[in-house]
PDB file of the backbone (N, CA, C, O) and the ligand in Angstrom, with CONECT records:
HET     ZN  A 101       1
ATOM      1  N   UNK A   1     -19.986  -9.050  -0.569  1.00  0.00           N
ATOM      2  CA  UNK A   1     -18.939 -10.046  -0.067  1.00  0.00           C
ATOM      3  C   UNK A   1     -18.606  -9.741   1.392  1.00  0.00           C
ATOM      4  O   UNK A   1     -18.361  -8.587   1.746  1.00  0.00           O
ATOM      5  N   UNK A   2     -18.595 -10.750   2.223  1.00  0.00           N
ATOM      6  CA  UNK A   2     -18.245 -10.528   3.618  1.00  0.00           C
ATOM      7  C   UNK A   2     -16.792 -10.039   3.745  1.00  0.00           C
ATOM      8  O   UNK A   2     -15.931 -10.366   2.928  1.00  0.00           O
ATOM      9  N   UNK A   3     -16.554  -9.248   4.798  1.00  0.00           N
ATOM     10  CA  UNK A   3     -15.233  -8.610   4.950  1.00  0.00           C
ATOM     11  C   UNK A   3     -14.085  -9.622   5.043  1.00  0.00           C
ATOM     12  O   UNK A   3     -13.011  -9.408   4.481  1.00  0.00           O
ATOM     13  N   UNK A   4     -14.332 -10.742   5.771  1.00  0.00           N
ATOM     14  CA  UNK A   4     -13.228 -11.716   5.903  1.00  0.00           C
ATOM     15  C   UNK A   4     -12.917 -12.391   4.595  1.00  0.00           C
ATOM     16  O   UNK A   4     -11.757 -12.703   4.323  1.00  0.00           O
ATOM     17  N   UNK A   5     -13.938 -12.628   3.765  1.00  0.00           N
ATOM     18  CA  UNK A   5     -13.729 -13.210   2.438  1.00  0.00           C
ATOM     19  C   UNK A   5     -12.979 -12.224   1.528  1.00  0.00           C
ATOM     20  O   UNK A   5     -12.098 -12.588   0.750  1.00  0.00           O
ATOM     21  N   UNK A   6     -13.374 -10.996   1.672  1.00  0.00           N
ATOM     22  CA  UNK A   6     -12.707  -9.906   0.877  1.00  0.00           C
ATOM     23  C   UNK A   6     -11.228  -9.825   1.244  1.00  0.00           C
ATOM     24  O   UNK A   6     -10.366  -9.641   0.384  1.00  0.00           O
ATOM     25  N   UNK A   7     -10.949  -9.969   2.566  1.00  0.00           N
ATOM     26  CA  UNK A   7      -9.607  -9.942   3.065  1.00  0.00           C
ATOM     27  C   UNK A   7      -8.796 -11.144   2.527  1.00  0.00           C
ATOM     28  O   UNK A   7      -7.644 -10.999   2.119  1.00  0.00           O
ATOM     29  N   UNK A   8      -9.425 -12.320   2.538  1.00  0.00           N
ATOM     30  CA  UNK A   8      -8.739 -13.488   2.047  1.00  0.00           C
ATOM     31  C   UNK A   8      -8.389 -13.366   0.570  1.00  0.00           C
ATOM     32  O   UNK A   8      -7.310 -13.778   0.141  1.00  0.00           O
ATOM     33  N   UNK A   9      -9.314 -12.795  -0.208  1.00  0.00           N
ATOM     34  CA  UNK A   9      -9.027 -12.581  -1.630  1.00  0.00           C
ATOM     35  C   UNK A   9      -7.919 -11.578  -1.808  1.00  0.00           C
ATOM     36  O   UNK A   9      -7.052 -11.740  -2.667  1.00  0.00           O
ATOM     37  N   UNK A  10      -7.945 -10.533  -0.990  1.00  0.00           N
ATOM     38  CA  UNK A  10      -6.893  -9.493  -1.086  1.00  0.00           C
ATOM     39  C   UNK A  10      -5.545 -10.075  -0.735  1.00  0.00           C
ATOM     40  O   UNK A  10      -4.546  -9.758  -1.382  1.00  0.00           O
ATOM     41  N   UNK A  11      -5.499 -10.920   0.277  1.00  0.00           N
ATOM     42  CA  UNK A  11      -4.262 -11.548   0.690  1.00  0.00           C
ATOM     43  C   UNK A  11      -3.674 -12.363  -0.455  1.00  0.00           C
ATOM     44  O   UNK A  11      -2.467 -12.333  -0.698  1.00  0.00           O
ATOM     45  N   UNK A  12      -4.526 -13.077  -1.142  1.00  0.00           N
ATOM     46  CA  UNK A  12      -4.045 -13.893  -2.286  1.00  0.00           C
ATOM     47  C   UNK A  12      -3.509 -13.023  -3.400  1.00  0.00           C
ATOM     48  O   UNK A  12      -2.530 -13.387  -4.052  1.00  0.00           O
ATOM     49  N   UNK A  13      -4.125 -11.891  -3.630  1.00  0.00           N
ATOM     50  CA  UNK A  13      -3.628 -10.938  -4.613  1.00  0.00           C
ATOM     51  C   UNK A  13      -2.199 -10.478  -4.283  1.00  0.00           C
ATOM     52  O   UNK A  13      -1.325 -10.399  -5.146  1.00  0.00           O
ATOM     53  N   UNK A  14      -2.010 -10.182  -3.001  1.00  0.00           N
ATOM     54  CA  UNK A  14      -0.711  -9.716  -2.560  1.00  0.00           C
ATOM     55  C   UNK A  14       0.317 -10.844  -2.642  1.00  0.00           C
ATOM     56  O   UNK A  14       1.435 -10.634  -3.112  1.00  0.00           O
ATOM     57  N   UNK A  15      -0.062 -12.045  -2.185  1.00  0.00           N
ATOM     58  CA  UNK A  15       0.841 -13.191  -2.172  1.00  0.00           C
ATOM     59  C   UNK A  15       1.246 -13.580  -3.593  1.00  0.00           C
ATOM     60  O   UNK A  15       2.387 -13.991  -3.805  1.00  0.00           O
ATOM     61  N   UNK A  16       0.359 -13.463  -4.561  1.00  0.00           N
ATOM     62  CA  UNK A  16       0.687 -13.845  -5.898  1.00  0.00           C
ATOM     63  C   UNK A  16       1.255 -12.658  -6.682  1.00  0.00           C
ATOM     64  O   UNK A  16       1.344 -12.681  -7.910  1.00  0.00           O
ATOM     65  N   UNK A  17       1.644 -11.601  -5.915  1.00  0.00           N
ATOM     66  CA  UNK A  17       2.327 -10.388  -6.441  1.00  0.00           C
ATOM     67  C   UNK A  17       1.549  -9.731  -7.591  1.00  0.00           C
ATOM     68  O   UNK A  17       2.108  -9.313  -8.605  1.00  0.00           O
ATOM     69  N   UNK A  18       0.244  -9.665  -7.377  1.00  0.00           N
ATOM     70  CA  UNK A  18      -0.584  -9.016  -8.408  1.00  0.00           C
ATOM     71  C   UNK A  18      -0.868  -7.546  -8.063  1.00  0.00           C
ATOM     72  O   UNK A  18      -1.646  -6.881  -8.747  1.00  0.00           O
ATOM     73  N   UNK A  19      -0.246  -7.063  -7.022  1.00  0.00           N
ATOM     74  CA  UNK A  19      -0.339  -5.677  -6.616  1.00  0.00           C
ATOM     75  C   UNK A  19       0.980  -4.976  -6.935  1.00  0.00           C
ATOM     76  O   UNK A  19       2.030  -5.359  -6.418  1.00  0.00           O
ATOM     77  N   UNK A  20       0.926  -3.977  -7.764  1.00  0.00           N
ATOM     78  CA  UNK A  20       2.178  -3.327  -8.147  1.00  0.00           C
ATOM     79  C   UNK A  20       2.089  -1.803  -7.836  1.00  0.00           C
ATOM     80  O   UNK A  20       1.152  -1.125  -8.259  1.00  0.00           O
ATOM     81  N   UNK A  21       3.072  -1.305  -7.101  1.00  0.00           N
ATOM     82  CA  UNK A  21       3.117   0.083  -6.794  1.00  0.00           C
ATOM     83  C   UNK A  21       3.673   0.879  -7.931  1.00  0.00           C
ATOM     84  O   UNK A  21       4.782   0.601  -8.388  1.00  0.00           O
ATOM     85  N   UNK A  22       2.927   1.888  -8.421  1.00  0.00           N
ATOM     86  CA  UNK A  22       3.428   2.710  -9.498  1.00  0.00           C
ATOM     87  C   UNK A  22       4.030   3.994  -8.995  1.00  0.00           C
ATOM     88  O   UNK A  22       4.512   4.812  -9.778  1.00  0.00           O
ATOM     89  N   UNK A  23       4.005   4.181  -7.647  1.00  0.00           N
ATOM     90  CA  UNK A  23       4.526   5.385  -7.025  1.00  0.00           C
ATOM     91  C   UNK A  23       3.472   6.427  -6.859  1.00  0.00           C
ATOM     92  O   UNK A  23       2.418   6.361  -7.492  1.00  0.00           O
ATOM     93  N   UNK A  24       3.746   7.422  -5.989  1.00  0.00           N
ATOM     94  CA  UNK A  24       2.812   8.488  -5.724  1.00  0.00           C
ATOM     95  C   UNK A  24       1.422   8.048  -5.327  1.00  0.00           C
ATOM     96  O   UNK A  24       0.427   8.682  -5.677  1.00  0.00           O
ATOM     97  N   UNK A  25       1.367   6.934  -4.580  1.00  0.00           N
ATOM     98  CA  UNK A  25       0.089   6.433  -4.039  1.00  0.00           C
ATOM     99  C   UNK A  25      -0.772   5.798  -5.108  1.00  0.00           C
ATOM    100  O   UNK A  25      -1.975   5.668  -4.884  1.00  0.00           O
ATOM    101  N   UNK A  26      -0.257   5.397  -6.237  1.00  0.00           N
ATOM    102  CA  UNK A  26      -1.046   4.782  -7.277  1.00  0.00           C
ATOM    103  C   UNK A  26      -0.559   3.308  -7.415  1.00  0.00           C
ATOM    104  O   UNK A  26       0.639   3.025  -7.461  1.00  0.00           O
ATOM    105  N   UNK A  27      -1.531   2.413  -7.477  1.00  0.00           N
ATOM    106  CA  UNK A  27      -1.230   0.973  -7.529  1.00  0.00           C
ATOM    107  C   UNK A  27      -1.978   0.340  -8.666  1.00  0.00           C
ATOM    108  O   UNK A  27      -3.105   0.729  -8.972  1.00  0.00           O
ATOM    109  N   UNK A  28      -1.353  -0.642  -9.299  1.00  0.00           N
ATOM    110  CA  UNK A  28      -1.988  -1.491 -10.315  1.00  0.00           C
ATOM    111  C   UNK A  28      -2.346  -2.804  -9.610  1.00  0.00           C
ATOM    112  O   UNK A  28      -1.493  -3.430  -8.980  1.00  0.00           O
ATOM    113  N   UNK A  29      -3.625  -3.217  -9.723  1.00  0.00           N
ATOM    114  CA  UNK A  29      -3.988  -4.487  -9.135  1.00  0.00           C
ATOM    115  C   UNK A  29      -4.566  -5.381 -10.241  1.00  0.00           C
ATOM    116  O   UNK A  29      -5.548  -5.014 -10.886  1.00  0.00           O
ATOM    117  N   UNK A  30      -3.965  -6.537 -10.457  1.00  0.00           N
ATOM    118  CA  UNK A  30      -4.447  -7.448 -11.472  1.00  0.00           C
ATOM    119  C   UNK A  30      -5.493  -8.395 -10.837  1.00  0.00           C
ATOM    120  O   UNK A  30      -5.134  -9.364 -10.167  1.00  0.00           O
ATOM    121  N   UNK A  31      -6.744  -8.109 -11.052  1.00  0.00           N
ATOM    122  CA  UNK A  31      -7.813  -8.893 -10.468  1.00  0.00           C
ATOM    123  C   UNK A  31      -8.200 -10.065 -11.420  1.00  0.00           C
ATOM    124  O   UNK A  31      -7.614 -10.244 -12.488  1.00  0.00           O
ATOM    125  N   UNK A  32      -9.198 -10.838 -10.986  1.00  0.00           N
ATOM    126  CA  UNK A  32      -9.665 -11.969 -11.784  1.00  0.00           C
ATOM    127  C   UNK A  32     -10.283 -11.541 -13.103  1.00  0.00           C
ATOM    128  O   UNK A  32     -10.251 -12.287 -14.082  1.00  0.00           O
ATOM    129  N   UNK A  33     -10.841 -10.348 -13.129  1.00  0.00           N
ATOM    130  CA  UNK A  33     -11.577  -9.956 -14.331  1.00  0.00           C
ATOM    131  C   UNK A  33     -10.957  -8.750 -15.026  1.00  0.00           C
ATOM    132  O   UNK A  33     -11.582  -8.159 -15.905  1.00  0.00           O
ATOM    133  N   UNK A  34      -9.752  -8.381 -14.651  1.00  0.00           N
ATOM    134  CA  UNK A  34      -9.099  -7.266 -15.329  1.00  0.00           C
ATOM    135  C   UNK A  34      -8.148  -6.572 -14.391  1.00  0.00           C
ATOM    136  O   UNK A  34      -8.051  -6.930 -13.217  1.00  0.00           O
ATOM    137  N   UNK A  35      -7.454  -5.593 -14.894  1.00  0.00           N
ATOM    138  CA  UNK A  35      -6.529  -4.810 -14.132  1.00  0.00           C
ATOM    139  C   UNK A  35      -7.171  -3.505 -13.636  1.00  0.00           C
ATOM    140  O   UNK A  35      -7.789  -2.786 -14.422  1.00  0.00           O
ATOM    141  N   UNK A  36      -7.033  -3.199 -12.360  1.00  0.00           N
ATOM    142  CA  UNK A  36      -7.658  -2.038 -11.781  1.00  0.00           C
ATOM    143  C   UNK A  36      -6.630  -1.074 -11.251  1.00  0.00           C
ATOM    144  O   UNK A  36      -5.506  -1.465 -10.935  1.00  0.00           O
ATOM    145  N   UNK A  37      -6.998   0.160 -11.152  1.00  0.00           N
ATOM    146  CA  UNK A  37      -6.096   1.188 -10.612  1.00  0.00           C
ATOM    147  C   UNK A  37      -6.639   1.655  -9.240  1.00  0.00           C
ATOM    148  O   UNK A  37      -7.751   2.174  -9.144  1.00  0.00           O
ATOM    149  N   UNK A  38      -5.846   1.463  -8.215  1.00  0.00           N
ATOM    150  CA  UNK A  38      -6.168   1.996  -6.917  1.00  0.00           C
ATOM    151  C   UNK A  38      -5.291   3.226  -6.657  1.00  0.00           C
ATOM    152  O   UNK A  38      -4.067   3.172  -6.783  1.00  0.00           O
ATOM    153  N   UNK A  39      -5.933   4.312  -6.297  1.00  0.00           N
ATOM    154  CA  UNK A  39      -5.204   5.559  -6.092  1.00  0.00           C
ATOM    155  C   UNK A  39      -5.508   6.126  -4.715  1.00  0.00           C
ATOM    156  O   UNK A  39      -6.631   6.054  -4.216  1.00  0.00           O
ATOM    157  N   UNK A  40      -4.457   6.696  -4.117  1.00  0.00           N
ATOM    158  CA  UNK A  40      -4.577   7.356  -2.831  1.00  0.00           C
ATOM    159  C   UNK A  40      -4.647   8.848  -2.959  1.00  0.00           C
ATOM    160  O   UNK A  40      -3.781   9.450  -3.592  1.00  0.00           O
ATOM    161  N   UNK A  41      -5.643   9.462  -2.383  1.00  0.00           N
ATOM    162  CA  UNK A  41      -5.755  10.923  -2.483  1.00  0.00           C
ATOM    163  C   UNK A  41      -4.921  11.611  -1.408  1.00  0.00           C
ATOM    164  O   UNK A  41      -4.265  10.938  -0.615  1.00  0.00           O
ATOM    165  N   UNK A  42      -4.938  12.956  -1.370  1.00  0.00           N
ATOM    166  CA  UNK A  42      -4.085  13.720  -0.488  1.00  0.00           C
ATOM    167  C   UNK A  42      -4.368  13.386   1.013  1.00  0.00           C
ATOM    168  O   UNK A  42      -3.476  13.505   1.852  1.00  0.00           O
ATOM    169  N   UNK A  43      -5.577  12.982   1.320  1.00  0.00           N
ATOM    170  CA  UNK A  43      -5.957  12.677   2.716  1.00  0.00           C
ATOM    171  C   UNK A  43      -5.661  11.206   3.050  1.00  0.00           C
ATOM    172  O   UNK A  43      -5.944  10.748   4.157  1.00  0.00           O
ATOM    173  N   UNK A  44      -5.106  10.491   2.109  1.00  0.00           N
ATOM    174  CA  UNK A  44      -4.770   9.087   2.367  1.00  0.00           C
ATOM    175  C   UNK A  44      -5.888   8.139   2.106  1.00  0.00           C
ATOM    176  O   UNK A  44      -5.756   6.953   2.409  1.00  0.00           O
ATOM    177  N   UNK A  45      -6.993   8.596   1.556  1.00  0.00           N
ATOM    178  CA  UNK A  45      -8.137   7.766   1.237  1.00  0.00           C
ATOM    179  C   UNK A  45      -7.926   7.076  -0.134  1.00  0.00           C
ATOM    180  O   UNK A  45      -7.528   7.692  -1.123  1.00  0.00           O
ATOM    181  N   UNK A  46      -8.222   5.740  -0.124  1.00  0.00           N
ATOM    182  CA  UNK A  46      -8.014   4.960  -1.327  1.00  0.00           C
ATOM    183  C   UNK A  46      -9.308   4.864  -2.116  1.00  0.00           C
ATOM    184  O   UNK A  46     -10.400   4.789  -1.553  1.00  0.00           O
ATOM    185  N   UNK A  47      -9.156   4.867  -3.464  1.00  0.00           N
ATOM    186  CA  UNK A  47     -10.288   4.635  -4.307  1.00  0.00           C
ATOM    187  C   UNK A  47      -9.878   3.702  -5.422  1.00  0.00           C
ATOM    188  O   UNK A  47      -8.705   3.646  -5.791  1.00  0.00           O
ATOM    189  N   UNK A  48     -10.866   2.946  -5.977  1.00  0.00           N
ATOM    190  CA  UNK A  48     -10.577   1.993  -7.031  1.00  0.00           C
ATOM    191  C   UNK A  48     -11.580   2.222  -8.156  1.00  0.00           C
ATOM    192  O   UNK A  48     -12.667   2.761  -7.947  1.00  0.00           O
ATOM    193  N   UNK A  49     -11.190   1.803  -9.344  1.00  0.00           N
ATOM    194  CA  UNK A  49     -12.062   2.044 -10.498  1.00  0.00           C
ATOM    195  C   UNK A  49     -12.868   0.815 -10.885  1.00  0.00           C
ATOM    196  O   UNK A  49     -13.421   0.769 -11.984  1.00  0.00           O
ATOM    197  N   UNK A  50     -12.952  -0.196  -9.998  1.00  0.00           N
ATOM    198  CA  UNK A  50     -13.769  -1.351 -10.345  1.00  0.00           C
ATOM    199  C   UNK A  50     -15.254  -1.186  -9.955  1.00  0.00           C
ATOM    200  O   UNK A  50     -15.629  -0.265  -9.230  1.00  0.00           O
ATOM    201  N   UNK A  51     -16.054  -2.088 -10.450  1.00  0.00           N
ATOM    202  CA  UNK A  51     -17.512  -1.982 -10.224  1.00  0.00           C
ATOM    203  C   UNK A  51     -17.856  -2.159  -8.753  1.00  0.00           C
ATOM    204  O   UNK A  51     -18.727  -1.473  -8.219  1.00  0.00           O
ATOM    205  N   UNK A  52     -17.143  -3.111  -8.090  1.00  0.00           N
ATOM    206  CA  UNK A  52     -17.425  -3.395  -6.693  1.00  0.00           C
ATOM    207  C   UNK A  52     -17.247  -2.159  -5.817  1.00  0.00           C
ATOM    208  O   UNK A  52     -18.040  -1.892  -4.914  1.00  0.00           O
ATOM    209  N   UNK A  53     -16.172  -1.407  -6.114  1.00  0.00           N
ATOM    210  CA  UNK A  53     -15.932  -0.204  -5.312  1.00  0.00           C
ATOM    211  C   UNK A  53     -16.991   0.874  -5.596  1.00  0.00           C
ATOM    212  O   UNK A  53     -17.470   1.554  -4.688  1.00  0.00           O
ATOM    213  N   UNK A  54     -17.334   1.006  -6.868  1.00  0.00           N
ATOM    214  CA  UNK A  54     -18.290   2.021  -7.248  1.00  0.00           C
ATOM    215  C   UNK A  54     -19.649   1.736  -6.578  1.00  0.00           C
ATOM    216  O   UNK A  54     -20.358   2.656  -6.172  1.00  0.00           O
ATOM    217  N   UNK A  55     -19.991   0.446  -6.472  1.00  0.00           N
ATOM    218  CA  UNK A  55     -21.294   0.092  -5.894  1.00  0.00           C
ATOM    219  C   UNK A  55     -21.288   0.079  -4.396  1.00  0.00           C
ATOM    220  O   UNK A  55     -22.233   0.543  -3.759  1.00  0.00           O
ATOM    221  N   UNK A  56     -20.193  -0.468  -3.807  1.00  0.00           N
ATOM    222  CA  UNK A  56     -20.219  -0.684  -2.328  1.00  0.00           C
ATOM    223  C   UNK A  56     -19.200   0.123  -1.554  1.00  0.00           C
ATOM    224  O   UNK A  56     -19.235   0.169  -0.325  1.00  0.00           O
ATOM    225  N   UNK A  57     -18.280   0.767  -2.283  1.00  0.00           N
ATOM    226  CA  UNK A  57     -17.286   1.594  -1.569  1.00  0.00           C
ATOM    227  C   UNK A  57     -16.177   0.747  -0.981  1.00  0.00           C
ATOM    228  O   UNK A  57     -15.353   1.263  -0.226  1.00  0.00           O
ATOM    229  N   UNK A  58     -16.129  -0.532  -1.302  1.00  0.00           N
ATOM    230  CA  UNK A  58     -15.015  -1.358  -0.852  1.00  0.00           C
ATOM    231  C   UNK A  58     -14.823  -2.489  -1.834  1.00  0.00           C
ATOM    232  O   UNK A  58     -15.764  -2.926  -2.496  1.00  0.00           O
ATOM    233  N   UNK A  59     -13.574  -2.964  -1.920  1.00  0.00           N
ATOM    234  CA  UNK A  59     -13.252  -4.043  -2.785  1.00  0.00           C
ATOM    235  C   UNK A  59     -11.941  -4.706  -2.372  1.00  0.00           C
ATOM    236  O   UNK A  59     -11.175  -4.164  -1.575  1.00  0.00           O
ATOM    237  N   UNK A  60     -11.700  -5.891  -2.934  1.00  0.00           N
ATOM    238  CA  UNK A  60     -10.513  -6.615  -2.568  1.00  0.00           C
ATOM    239  C   UNK A  60      -9.221  -5.968  -3.027  1.00  0.00           C
ATOM    240  O   UNK A  60      -8.149  -6.220  -2.478  1.00  0.00           O
ATOM    241  N   UNK A  61      -9.343  -5.126  -4.050  1.00  0.00           N
ATOM    242  CA  UNK A  61      -8.138  -4.431  -4.601  1.00  0.00           C
ATOM    243  C   UNK A  61      -7.620  -3.437  -3.610  1.00  0.00           C
ATOM    244  O   UNK A  61      -6.415  -3.354  -3.373  1.00  0.00           O
ATOM    245  N   UNK A  62      -8.537  -2.665  -3.017  1.00  0.00           N
ATOM    246  CA  UNK A  62      -8.129  -1.707  -1.990  1.00  0.00           C
ATOM    247  C   UNK A  62      -7.596  -2.409  -0.772  1.00  0.00           C
ATOM    248  O   UNK A  62      -6.597  -2.000  -0.182  1.00  0.00           O
ATOM    249  N   UNK A  63      -8.286  -3.486  -0.399  1.00  0.00           N
ATOM    250  CA  UNK A  63      -7.824  -4.284   0.757  1.00  0.00           C
ATOM    251  C   UNK A  63      -6.408  -4.819   0.513  1.00  0.00           C
ATOM    252  O   UNK A  63      -5.574  -4.873   1.416  1.00  0.00           O
ATOM    253  N   UNK A  64      -6.173  -5.212  -0.749  1.00  0.00           N
ATOM    254  CA  UNK A  64      -4.826  -5.743  -1.116  1.00  0.00           C
ATOM    255  C   UNK A  64      -3.769  -4.662  -0.939  1.00  0.00           C
ATOM    256  O   UNK A  64      -2.675  -4.928  -0.440  1.00  0.00           O
ATOM    257  N   UNK A  65      -4.101  -3.433  -1.351  1.00  0.00           N
ATOM    258  CA  UNK A  65      -3.119  -2.340  -1.243  1.00  0.00           C
ATOM    259  C   UNK A  65      -2.844  -2.029   0.206  1.00  0.00           C
ATOM    260  O   UNK A  65      -1.713  -1.729   0.589  1.00  0.00           O
ATOM    261  N   UNK A  66      -3.913  -2.105   1.028  1.00  0.00           N
ATOM    262  CA  UNK A  66      -3.739  -1.845   2.474  1.00  0.00           C
ATOM    263  C   UNK A  66      -2.810  -2.916   3.068  1.00  0.00           C
ATOM    264  O   UNK A  66      -1.897  -2.589   3.825  1.00  0.00           O
ATOM    265  N   UNK A  67      -3.036  -4.168   2.734  1.00  0.00           N
ATOM    266  CA  UNK A  67      -2.189  -5.259   3.249  1.00  0.00           C
ATOM    267  C   UNK A  67      -0.713  -5.024   2.801  1.00  0.00           C
ATOM    268  O   UNK A  67       0.221  -5.193   3.585  1.00  0.00           O
ATOM    269  N   UNK A  68      -0.548  -4.646   1.567  1.00  0.00           N
ATOM    270  CA  UNK A  68       0.818  -4.444   1.039  1.00  0.00           C
ATOM    271  C   UNK A  68       1.506  -3.307   1.744  1.00  0.00           C
ATOM    272  O   UNK A  68       2.670  -3.440   2.121  1.00  0.00           O
ATOM    273  N   UNK A  69       0.825  -2.183   1.938  1.00  0.00           N
ATOM    274  CA  UNK A  69       1.452  -1.068   2.617  1.00  0.00           C
ATOM    275  C   UNK A  69       1.793  -1.393   4.071  1.00  0.00           C
ATOM    276  O   UNK A  69       2.806  -0.926   4.591  1.00  0.00           O
ATOM    277  N   UNK A  70       0.947  -2.195   4.730  1.00  0.00           N
ATOM    278  CA  UNK A  70       1.160  -2.607   6.082  1.00  0.00           C
ATOM    279  C   UNK A  70       2.397  -3.471   6.172  1.00  0.00           C
ATOM    280  O   UNK A  70       3.210  -3.331   7.086  1.00  0.00           O
ATOM    281  N   UNK A  71       2.533  -4.405   5.168  1.00  0.00           N
ATOM    282  CA  UNK A  71       3.661  -5.262   5.129  1.00  0.00           C
ATOM    283  C   UNK A  71       4.966  -4.473   4.971  1.00  0.00           C
ATOM    284  O   UNK A  71       5.978  -4.800   5.590  1.00  0.00           O
ATOM    285  N   UNK A  72       4.929  -3.441   4.142  1.00  0.00           N
ATOM    286  CA  UNK A  72       6.093  -2.635   3.836  1.00  0.00           C
ATOM    287  C   UNK A  72       6.511  -1.850   5.070  1.00  0.00           C
ATOM    288  O   UNK A  72       7.703  -1.674   5.323  1.00  0.00           O
ATOM    289  N   UNK A  73       5.532  -1.379   5.840  1.00  0.00           N
ATOM    290  CA  UNK A  73       5.880  -0.597   7.023  1.00  0.00           C
ATOM    291  C   UNK A  73       6.548  -1.430   8.096  1.00  0.00           C
ATOM    292  O   UNK A  73       7.371  -0.944   8.871  1.00  0.00           O
ATOM    293  N   UNK A  74       6.165  -2.717   8.119  1.00  0.00           N
ATOM    294  CA  UNK A  74       6.742  -3.638   9.107  1.00  0.00           C
ATOM    295  C   UNK A  74       8.236  -3.878   8.871  1.00  0.00           C
ATOM    296  O   UNK A  74       9.034  -3.953   9.805  1.00  0.00           O
ATOM    297  N   UNK A  75       8.583  -3.995   7.570  1.00  0.00           N
ATOM    298  CA  UNK A  75       9.960  -4.400   7.257  1.00  0.00           C
ATOM    299  C   UNK A  75      10.859  -3.181   7.105  1.00  0.00           C
ATOM    300  O   UNK A  75      12.053  -3.323   6.840  1.00  0.00           O
TER     301      UNK A  75
HETATM  302 ZN    ZN A 101     -11.483  -2.594  -6.827  1.00  0.00          ZN2+
END
């Protein structure tokens, strides 16, 4: 998936409030095909348990969490 398309998808996830912070750097993301867990490790690196992340190292769920955290820092 191209990066801009991934970003668009991630934005929609955030806008439809499908990204939920569980605290301690752990997030629940309700995707189109299931609910995924995005977790931040001690170095601030995000990982997701979906197939897209396992295969390519990036996915819309992680992008959604990044968008959400950026939005929170602004306000
Ligand atoms: Zn994912």
